[in-house]
N, C-alpha and C positions, 0 to 999 in steps of 0.2 A: 416483508419481501416473500416471495416463495422461493423453495429451491432453484425451480427451471428457470427465474428470471436472475436467481443470482450466480448459477452456473455460466448464464449466456454474457452475463457481462466479465464473469470471473475470463471465461475466454476471448473475450474481447480486451480485457487487461493483459493477457500472456501473448496474443498478439502484439497490441502495441511496444509492450517490452522485447518485445523480437528486432524490434526496428530502432530499439533505444539504447543511449551508451550503457554498459554496465553499473549496477548498483543506483540506478537513477533513482532520485524519490519520486513519493506517489502523493497527489493530491486527491483526497478521497471528499466525495459530499458526505454530511453527517450520518444520513440513513444507510448507505453504503459501507460506510465505515462499520456502522454497528454491525450490517448484516454480516459481512466478512470475518469479525471477531466474534461472534456468535460462532459461526462454521470453524473456527480455527486457522481459517485463512491470515489473519493476522496476529502475528505472534508477538511476545516480546523478546528482543532480540539486544547482543552488547555490541555496541557501538563507541568508535574512538574517533579523536580528533583527529581529520583529514585522513581517516584510516589507518589509524595506528593506537595502538594500546592508550594512550596519553589520553584524558580526561575520560576513561571510560564509564559507559553508563548505559543504562539497559532502557533502549526506546522501541515502537511498536515498528513492526518490520513485515513485507508482504515476500514470501518466497525466502524468508530469511536474508535477504541480504540488502532490500528496498527500503529504505526508509517509507513508513506510512505516516500520515497526518491528514487529520480534518480540516478543509479549510471553506472558510462558509462565503467566498467565490466561487466554489463548486456545486452544479445543484444536487439537492440529496441524493441522488442515485446514480450519480456521476464520478468521473474521475476524469484526473488528468496527470501523465507522465511528464515528469522533468521540466516544468514550467515554473 
């Protein structure tokens, strides 16, 4: 995926997050997850159970607060917010 396409999708994702509840998770298609990771937009962050420090672990995140994961149900270059 080229930079222009990645930035356009990032703008769409950021707009979708404006309409979503705080800290909602994001399901990424496989290729999009790799593209965001390669650009440093998905990083490893500390998350705990129910927003606490209990059972804390490092997980992939977008904007440091949104849990990011790959879903085989999402097309390769697409995303779903909070579903």
